[in-house]
N, C-alpha and C positions, 0 to 999 in steps of 0.2 A: 242294920237300919243305918250303920256309920260308913258305911260305902253308898250310901244312899246320899246321904248330906254333904261325903268328900268330894261325888261326881258334881251335886247342884252347885258345889263353891265353886267349883272348876271352874262346870261352863259357867255363873256369873262375871268371877271375875274373867274370864276368856273374853265375853259380849264389853264387857266396858271396856277393856284392851282397842276392840277393834271399832268401836264406837266412835272412841278419840282419835282415830285416823281420819283423816279427810277424805272422801269418795270422789273419785274421778268419772268422767262420766265418758262412754265409749271413743269418745273425738278426741278426748284428750291424752296428749302423750306422756310420759313420765318424764322427760327431760324437759328444761326449762324450755318456755317459747325464746326467750332471748336466743339462747343455744341454737335453737334450730335455724331463728333466721339468720344466723351469723354463717351456720354452714351451707344455710343456701345462697346467701349473696360469696360466700366468698370460697366457697368450694365447691359450688353446683351442685351438692347432696342431691340426688333426688329421692331418696329416701325419708332427710329432711325435709323436700319440698311435699310429699303425700302429706307428711304428721302436721306440718304448716296448713297443709288447704283444710283437714278433715280437723283440727283448731277452729280456724274461722268459715265451717261450713254453716250455712245457716244462722249465719250471727249477723248483725249490722254494720262488722268491718270487713263484710267478704267483699264488696265491691271497690272499699277505698285498702285496705291496708294490702288485701290481697291480690289487687292489682299490681301494686310494686313490686311483689315477691316473682308474681309471674310475670311481670316482661322482663326484669333482670334475668330469670332462667331459660326464660324465651329466647333471649335475643343478645346474650350475654353467653349461654352455654348449648345454644341447637336446643333444646330438650320440647320435644312434638306434645308431649302433654301438656304444658305451659302455653305454645300455642294456641292450643285450641279455650284453654282456660280467661286470657286474655280476653279470645273471643265471646264467649261466653261473659264474662263479667263484663264487656261494653254493650251487647244484648242486653243484657241484666240491667243495666245503668239507664238506658233508654227504654224499660220495659218491653224489650221484644221477646217473644217466649220463641224458644230454641228447638221445644218441642215438637214442633210440626215442619214440615219438609219444605213449604213457599214460606222460607223467614224471610221478610222483606226491609230491609235497612234505610229507609226513605227517612225514619223518626231520628237520623243520625246526621251528623253533621259532617260537615265533606272531610275532614278531616277523621273525624272516628271509623269513620265508615270505610275510608281509606285504609288505617291499622286494622281493621276487621278483619278486612275482606284479603289485606298482607298475610294477618296470623292464619288466617284458613287456607290460606294457600301454601304457607310455610308447613304444616301439618300434615298438606295433603303432599306438598315431596317427599317429606318424612313418612308419610306411608302409614299415620296414624290413625288406627281404624278405618272408620269411615268418612274420613274427613276428606278424601279427594271428591266420593260423592257427593259429597254436601259442598265441596268449593264450588263444582260443575251447576250446581242446581243453584244455588246463588249466586254465582257471579254471573248468569245469567239472568236471572231476574233484576238484578239490579243494577242495569248497564244505564 
């Protein structure tokens, strides 16, 4: 009986200790966001970029805050994924679905459209996933 009470007491105490810790979602990094942002901007750290990307995914700040860091990683550090992310964010801002092959950028103003196509072109030049095919299709549709 004493063993049972001892085990029960230990289990209750350990449950209380673990419930005091803040829960993290799967998209949250264990590092502070400010540190991750610094690594992205000042070092071009691709691992930090992925952490930041997953921090912002499906949030209201995805299009605004993440655009800055994607643009920085793309044009300062020539990071292929960031070029695609800039393209995707611009499409999201203009409510253009990127899940289809016949993506028409006609909702975008001319400067945004040029930036989106430039990012897609650079990603294709860097052979990022299927961006080469996507660039060919989109540039032919959006002339």
